[in-house]
C-alpha positions in Angstrom: 89.4 86.6 76.4 89.5 84.9 79.7 88.9 88.2 81.6 85.7 88.8 79.6 84.4 85.3 80.7 85.3 86.0 84.3 83.4 89.3 84.2 80.3 87.6 82.7 80.4 84.9 85.4 80.8 87.6 88.0 77.7 89.5 86.7 75.5 86.5 87.4 75.9 87.0 91.1 74.2 89.9 93.0 77.6 91.1 94.5 79.1 91.1 91.0 76.3 93.3 89.7 76.7 95.7 92.5 80.5 95.8 91.9 79.9 96.4 88.1 77.4 99.3 88.9 79.9 100.9 91.3 82.8 100.7 88.7 80.7 102.0 85.9 79.4 104.9 88.0 82.9 105.8 89.2 84.2 105.7 85.6 81.3 107.9 84.4 82.0 110.6 87.0 85.8 110.3 86.4 85.3 111.0 82.7 82.8 113.7 83.4 85.3 115.3 85.8 88.2 115.0 83.3 86.2 116.6 80.4 84.5 119.2 82.5 84.8 122.8 81.4 87.4 124.5 83.6 86.0 127.2 85.9 87.4 130.7 85.7 90.1 131.1 88.4 90.3 134.8 88.1 
């Protein structure tokens, strides 16, 4: 629970918002990469 409060406090600062956007974007591309259709390697 304490971690959630720390994150909400961090999001009130501009640097915290930028960090959150970067983390969310990285997570999105990681999930997209993991679940991507494998290309034919033939």
